[in-house]
C-alpha positions as CSV (number, residue, x, y, z in Angstrom):
1,X,0.4,-91.0,-71.7
2,X,0.4,-89.7,-74.7
3,X,2.0,-86.3,-76.2
4,X,1.8,-84.5,-79.3
5,X,4.3,-83.9,-81.9
6,X,4.3,-81.5,-84.9
7,X,5.4,-83.0,-88.8
8,X,5.7,-81.9,-92.0
9,X,3.9,-84.0,-94.4
10,X,3.1,-84.3,-97.9
11,X,0.2,-82.9,-99.0
12,X,-1.2,-85.1,-99.8
13,X,-1.1,-87.5,-97.1
14,X,-2.2,-85.0,-95.3
15,X,-6.2,-84.9,-97.1
16,X,-5.8,-87.9,-96.5
17,X,-5.7,-88.2,-93.3
18,X,-7.9,-85.2,-92.9
19,X,-11.0,-87.5,-93.7
20,X,-10.3,-90.6,-90.8
21,X,-12.2,-90.8,-88.1
22,X,-9.8,-90.9,-85.3
23,X,-6.8,-89.3,-87.1
24,X,-3.8,-89.8,-83.9
25,X,-5.3,-93.8,-84.2
26,X,-4.5,-93.5,-87.9
27,X,-0.8,-92.2,-86.9
28,X,-0.4,-94.1,-84.4
29,X,-1.0,-97.5,-85.9
30,X,0.6,-96.4,-89.1
31,X,4.4,-95.8,-86.8
32,X,3.3,-98.0,-84.9
33,X,3.9,-100.9,-88.2
34,X,6.5,-99.6,-89.6
35,X,9.1,-99.1,-86.5
36,X,8.0,-102.3,-86.0
37,X,5.9,-102.7,-82.7
38,X,2.8,-104.6,-83.7
39,X,5.2,-107.6,-82.9
40,X,3.7,-109.9,-85.7
41,X,6.2,-112.0,-86.9
42,X,7.6,-112.0,-89.9
43,X,7.5,-115.2,-92.4
44,X,10.7,-114.3,-93.6
45,X,11.9,-114.4,-89.8
46,X,9.4,-117.3,-88.7
47,X,10.9,-121.5,-88.7
48,X,9.3,-123.9,-90.0
49,X,7.8,-125.4,-87.0
50,X,6.3,-122.1,-86.6
51,X,4.5,-121.6,-90.4
52,X,3.0,-124.6,-89.4
53,X,1.6,-124.7,-86.1
54,X,0.2,-120.9,-88.0
55,X,-1.2,-123.3,-90.7
56,X,-3.0,-126.4,-88.5
57,X,-4.2,-123.0,-86.5
58,X,-6.4,-121.6,-90.1
59,X,-9.9,-122.8,-90.0
60,X,-9.3,-123.3,-94.3
61,X,-7.2,-125.4,-94.0
62,X,-7.5,-129.4,-95.9
63,X,-8.4,-132.5,-93.6
64,X,-5.2,-134.3,-95.6
65,X,-3.1,-131.2,-94.6
66,X,-3.5,-130.7,-91.3
67,X,-3.5,-134.3,-90.1
68,X,0.3,-134.3,-91.6
69,X,1.3,-131.5,-90.2
70,X,0.0,-132.7,-86.5
71,X,2.0,-136.2,-87.7
72,X,4.9,-133.2,-88.4
73,X,4.4,-131.1,-85.5
74,X,4.1,-134.2,-82.7
75,X,7.1,-136.0,-83.2
C-alpha cells in the first residue's frame, strides 16, 4: 500500500527530481537508504569473518587470496 505525503524540499532538489522518470521510486529508494531500510551490511558493523566471506564471493579475487580465505574460513 502506498500513501501520498507532502514535503518541502529545496528548489534545486525539486528540479533534479523532476528530471527522473519515476519520482516516487527515486524518493522511496533515497528514504530507504537514509533510514537504513536496505538492510545492507555496513562495513564497520561486519565481523572479520563476514568480510572474508564477502571477499571470497567476489569473482575478481586472486587465486592465492581465495585459497588463503578458504583455509581460514573452513577452520
